[in-house]
C-alpha positions in Angstrom: -20.0 -8.1 -17.0 -20.2 -4.4 -16.5 -20.2 -3.2 -12.9 -22.6 -0.5 -11.6 -19.7 2.0 -12.0 -19.0 1.2 -15.7 -15.9 -1.0 -15.4 -15.8 -4.5 -17.0 -15.1 -7.2 -14.4 -15.3 -10.9 -14.8 -16.0 -11.5 -11.1 -19.1 -9.2 -11.0 -22.5 -10.9 -11.6 -25.9 -9.2 -11.9 -29.3 -10.7 -12.8 -32.3 -8.4 -13.3 -34.2 -10.7 -15.6 -38.0 -11.2 -14.9 -38.1 -9.4 -11.6 -34.9 -10.8 -10.1 -32.6 -8.4 -8.3 -29.3 -10.2 -7.8 -25.9 -8.5 -7.7 -22.8 -10.2 -6.4 -19.0 -10.2 -6.6 -17.7 -13.7 -6.9 -14.1 -12.8 -5.9 -14.2 -12.2 -2.1 -14.1 -15.2 0.2 -17.0 -15.9 2.5 -14.8 -15.1 5.6 -14.6 -11.5 4.5 -17.3 -8.9 5.0 -20.6 -8.6 3.2 -20.3 -7.3 -0.4 -22.3 -4.3 -1.6 -22.3 -2.7 -5.1 -20.6 0.5 -3.7 -17.4 -1.4 -3.3 -17.0 -1.6 -7.1 -16.3 2.1 -7.2 -12.7 1.9 -6.0 -12.0 -1.7 -6.7 -8.6 -2.4 -8.3 -9.6 -5.7 -9.9 -11.1 -4.3 -13.2 -8.0 -2.2 -13.9 -5.7 -5.1 -13.3 -7.7 -7.3 -15.6 -7.6 -4.7 -18.3 -3.8 -4.2 -18.0 -2.8 -7.9 -17.6 -4.4 -10.7 -19.5 -2.0 -13.4 -18.3 -3.9 -16.7 -17.8 -1.6 -17.7 -14.9 -2.5 -14.6 -12.8 -4.7 -15.7 -9.8 -6.5 -12.9 -7.9 -7.7 -13.3 -4.4 -9.9 -10.6 -2.9 -11.4 -9.8 0.4 -13.3 -7.0 2.0 -11.5 -5.0 4.6 -12.6 -2.4 7.1 -10.8 0.9 7.2 -9.8 3.0 10.2 -12.2 2.6 13.1 -14.4 0.4 10.9 -16.0 3.3 9.3 -15.1 2.6 5.6 -14.9 -0.6 3.7 -12.8 -1.4 0.6 -11.8 -4.4 -1.6 -8.2 -5.5 -1.1 -6.6 -8.1 -3.2 -3.5 -10.3 -3.4 -2.2 -11.8 -6.7 -0.2 -15.0 -7.3 1.2 -16.6 -10.4 0.2 -20.2 -10.9 3.1 -20.8 -13.3 5.9 -19.2 -11.2 4.3 -20.4 -7.9 4.8 -17.2 -6.0 3.2 -13.8 -5.1 3.1 -11.1 -7.7 4.3 -7.7 -6.4 2.7 -5.6 -9.2 -0.3 -7.4 -10.6 -0.9 -4.9 -13.4 2.5 -5.7 -14.9 2.7 -9.4 -14.0 5.3 -11.6 -12.4 7.9 -11.3 -15.1 8.5 -15.0 -15.5 5.5 -16.2 -17.5 6.4 -14.7 -20.9 10.2 -15.1 -20.9 10.0 -18.1 -23.3 7.4 -16.5 -25.6 8.3 -16.8 -29.3 7.1 -13.3 -30.1 9.4 -11.9 -27.4 12.4 -13.9 -28.6 11.9 -12.7 -32.2 11.7 -9.0 -31.1 15.0 -9.3 -29.1 17.0 -10.6 -32.0 
């Protein structure tokens, strides 16, 4: 679904049908801070989803407070369910998921 700032994100949900006014992000855990739509402005998740479509990439997000608690931002951690480890650069991927891809093997020969 399209966020209030124009990016496409699969974790954002909005419902304005028949007088409803529901906006939520389904990525942050309940232990993190309260989500508001202004967090979508600088959120890295839509850019990562656009760059990497690997089905094994698992994103975990939480809302963190900045210096002195004045600002808030969305932080995330990425893991690979196939390689069972953290992903250092989520936009690129873990590097292990597509090693045995037939399309990649053909292009290397």
